[in-house]
C-alpha positions as semicolon CSV with decimal commas, in nm:
position;residue;x (nm);y (nm);z (nm)
1;M;0,779;1,944;-0,065
2;G;1,103;1,905;0,135
3;A;1,339;2,160;0,280
4;S;1,593;2,330;0,060
5;P;1,955;2,210;0,080
6;Q;2,056;2,543;0,238
7;A;1,792;2,511;0,513
8;L;1,890;2,150;0,576
9;G;2,258;2,242;0,600
10;S;2,197;2,529;0,841
11;G;1,975;2,304;1,055
12;I;2,248;2,040;1,075
13;A;2,504;2,307;1,165
14;A;2,277;2,453;1,434
15;G;2,221;2,105;1,579
16;A;2,595;2,037;1,592
17;I;2,659;2,373;1,760
18;A;2,381;2,302;2,012
19;G;2,545;1,974;2,108
20;L;2,886;2,139;2,138
21;A;2,748;2,428;2,345
22;A;2,588;2,180;2,583
23;I;2,883;1,945;2,627
24;T;3,153;2,212;2,664
25;P;3,089;2,282;3,037
26;A;3,080;1,907;3,108
27;S;3,365;1,793;2,884
28;G;3,615;1,711;3,156
29;Y;3,371;1,574;3,411
30;V;3,123;1,332;3,250
31;P;3,160;0,985;3,097
32;V;3,102;0,928;2,725
33;W;2,754;0,781;2,769
34;A;2,648;1,092;2,962
35;S;2,785;1,319;2,690
36;L;2,563;1,140;2,438
37;L;2,261;1,195;2,662
38;I;2,352;1,560;2,710
39;G;2,386;1,604;2,333
40;A;2,049;1,441;2,265
41;A;1,880;1,651;2,535
42;A;2,043;1,963;2,389
43;G;1,912;1,881;2,045
44;L;1,555;1,851;2,170
45;C;1,568;2,152;2,402
46;C;1,744;2,380;2,155
47;Y;1,506;2,285;1,875
48;S;1,213;2,369;2,102
49;A;1,376;2,700;2,201
50;V;1,433;2,796;1,838
51;Q;1,069;2,715;1,755
52;L;0,959;2,925;2,054
53;K;1,095;3,241;1,890
54;Y;0,817;3,218;1,630
55;R;0,553;3,209;1,904
56;L;0,706;3,491;2,109
57;H;0,801;3,698;1,803
58;Y;1,148;3,799;1,917
59;D;1,429;3,875;1,676
60;D;1,699;3,607;1,677
61;A;1,811;3,574;1,317
62;L;2,101;3,339;1,393
63;D;1,924;3,137;1,667
64;V;2,186;3,244;1,920
65;V;1,946;3,242;2,216
66;G;1,789;2,910;2,125
67;V;2,117;2,734;2,053
68;H;2,392;2,890;2,264
69;M;2,204;3,013;2,570
70;V;1,970;2,717;2,608
71;G;2,239;2,463;2,513
72;G;2,496;2,614;2,749
73;A;2,253;2,640;3,040
74;L;2,142;2,282;2,988
75;G;2,505;2,171;2,980
76;V;2,580;2,348;3,307
77;V;2,283;2,187;3,482
78;L;2,350;1,839;3,343
79;T;2,717;1,861;3,441
80;G;2,602;1,858;3,802
81;V;2,383;1,557;3,734
82;F;2,635;1,339;3,550
83;A;2,975;1,448;3,691
84;S;3,189;1,150;3,785
85;L;3,505;1,106;3,989
86;A;3,598;0,820;3,755
87;V;3,647;1,077;3,479
88;N;3,813;1,350;3,685
89;A;3,933;1,250;4,029
90;A;3,994;1,613;4,123
91;G;3,627;1,698;4,073
92;V;3,316;1,631;4,278
93;A;3,078;1,347;4,201
94;G;2,742;1,479;4,087
95;D;2,431;1,291;4,187
96;G;2,183;1,555;4,088
97;C;2,046;1,674;4,418
98;S;2,243;1,596;4,732
99;S;2,543;1,780;4,866
100;D;2,861;1,635;5,009
101;A;2,939;1,785;5,349
102;S;3,312;1,718;5,305
103;V;3,327;1,954;5,007
104;S;3,255;2,317;5,087
105;W;3,370;2,663;4,997
106;P;3,618;2,813;5,242
107;A;3,465;3,070;5,474
108;P;3,587;3,423;5,406
109;D;3,833;3,557;5,661
110;F;3,740;3,917;5,739
111;S;3,987;3,951;6,028
112;T;4,266;4,061;5,792
113;R;4,065;4,344;5,641
114;S;4,248;4,675;5,648
115;S;4,072;4,985;5,779
């Protein structure tokens, strides 16, 4: 016996929202092929996170944790992996694990602190 049309529709909607939650942080920094990979990874990870709620018995009626939190966190991490200067020249190229010594946060200047 298959799923009801309502369950199928809500599953499709949750999958679309998972993909959107994952690609939003990366939208201005990754190429199209990377956005497709991020969306596919989000679908798998978010589905697994939603299924995990049945094992851990926590209350998440609208699958907010499994879809928004997991999808958003995955998107943030994968932005660093797939970021490209070809997409946004003002950004920093992401290669997943190394850092560029020419790009750093400015050191705070405490000499101007008032007493």
